[in-house]
N, C-alpha and C positions, 0 to 999 in steps of 0.2 A: 799799363793800368788793370791787368787783373790783381796784382797782388793787394793795389793799394786799395779795391774795393770788399775786400777779407769783412774792415772792418764792417761795410755799408751795407752786411746780408742780413738781411730781413727776419727778424726775430720773428718765430712761430712761439709765443705766448699768447694768451687770451689776452690780455693787456693793451698791446701791439695790434695797431688798425693796422694793416697791409696794405690796405688798399688805399688808405690814407702817406705810408710810406711810402709807395711808387708814386702815387701823385706829389710827394714832394723834390722826392727824387726827378720825376721829369720834372721839374721849377730850377731844379739844377741844373738838370741837361740843358737846360734853355739855357745858364748863363754860362757855357761853356763846359761845366764842372765832368771831366772823364770819368772821376774813377763816381761816380752817379751811373754816368750811360751804363759804364761797367758791371754795376748793383740793379738796373733798369736789365740788362741782356743775358746777364742770368737772373734773372729772375722771369725774363716770361720768353727768353728766345726760347723753349723747348714748347711753348704757346706757340708766339705764329707761323713756326715750323711748322706745329700742327694743324692750321689752322690753312696753312698754303698748299699742305700735304694733302689733303683734302677735296681740294678747290682744283688742283693740278692733274692731283695722281702721280707725275714723276719726280721722284723726291730728288736727284738733281735741279730739277727746275725749282720746285720747293723750296728749298734750301737758295738760290737768284733770288728767288722773293725775298724772302727771310736776310736775307743782308742788307734787300734795297728798301727795304720797312726800315730797317736799325739807319741805313745811311737817310732816309727820312724825317724817321726823328727826328737824327742830330741837329735838323740842317734846320727841318721847321717845329722844334719843340716850344720854340715865342708864341707858335699856335693854341699850343694844349689850354682850356683854360679847365681849373679844376671844377669851378662852379659849374662847368655844362656837362660834368661827369668825369670818369676814371680814367687813370695814365693805364690799368689792362683795354677796359672796351679803345679808349684813342687806336692805341698800336692795333689793334684785332682789327677795325676799324682799316685800318689803313691799310690792316694785310689780307682784309679780302678785299676791297677795292683794285691793290694790285693784282693781288689771282688772280679774279675776275677777269682782268684788264688782259694781261698775259692771256685767259683762254681764250676771249671775243681777239683777242691780237690773231694768235696760235688758228683760230680757227676760219678768222679771215682772209689769212695767209692759203689754207687747208683751202678753201674753196675755191681762191687767183688759182691754186695750182691744179685742180679738177676742173677750171671752166676755159685753161688755155690750151691751144688747138698744136698741140707737137704732132701732127702728121706736118709742119711747115703748112700748110697748104696756104689758097690766097680765102680763105672763108671769114677769120678773122679782119673787122676793121677796128683800129683801135684809135680811129678819128670821133668813128658811131659811137663806139662806148665812152669814151673819155665827155661827148656831147648827151648822152645822154646820163647818164655817172651827173653831170652837172646839174641838166635837170631838175633829175627827183629831187637833186638837196635842193634847190631854190621851189623844189611846191611843196617839201620839207618843212623849212622853215617860215614861208608863206603862210603854212596852215599852222605849224606854230604860231605865229605873229596874231593869230584867229582865237587864241585860247586868253581865257583870263591867263592872268600872273602868278594864279595859287597854283592854276593848272599848268601852266606852260614851268614853271620850277620847279612841278613835284614830277613833270612828267620828266626838264632835265636831270633831276636829277637819280630817278628811278632808273631809268633807260638808257645813261650818256654814263654816270659814274658809278653807277650799280648801287645805290642806295637802299634799306631795304625801309618797308612800310615807317615802319617806327623813324629809321634813322630820319626819314624824310619827314615826319612829323615831327621832331626837335627841330631838324636844320630850320623849319618854316613856323617853330612858335604853334603849332597845329594841334589839334590831336589827331590821334590815329582815324581813327571814322570819320573825320573829313576830308584827312589827303586820301582816302580808299574813296572816297564818294567822290572826288574834282578829279583823280583818276583817270576813275571808268569815263569820269562824264567828256574831261579829257580827251580818250582815248577814242571815244565815240564818236568828239566833234572832229578827228582828226581821222579816220576810217571814213567819215562821210566828204571830207576836202578831198580828200584824198583818191574816192573812188573808188577804196575795198571796201570789198567783202566781207560783212560779218567773220 
């Protein structure tokens, strides 16, 4: 695959628009073009790994994330829309989301590990813990239902999917200032609904 990609290397001449070339390559990847995929990998592999490394810190884990991102890109390249952004931003957004998800997953695992009663004592009640978690999830969902549609979508994208304010604004076709205001108001409403102090 790498050998056939040699002729697709991005030209470093001023008249070539590298972003446009990457967009074209990603459109070809959506059609199953392996040589285009190899060229995308050659052009953006280091950037994807570097971003994952900054978020994850562990080089081996960052390498796994980069591989997962390129697998996801191969499988979902058809979702890329050049009219909404460029290929590099699309791939780096995938990398950022995966890396953030990995950090959250690792933190949750650490929290569970720290919470577990290793003494083997009878203090921990698994049924009570399960019921408590279920009730908390139901309360969060009820409170989310009380938000406006824009607030709910913005909070979901930012807190559950790791989007930045700018990405949320793009996804919801709104300006960033509006998104910040709606999210702030939404978080205040959630706190009030759940009885959490500011």
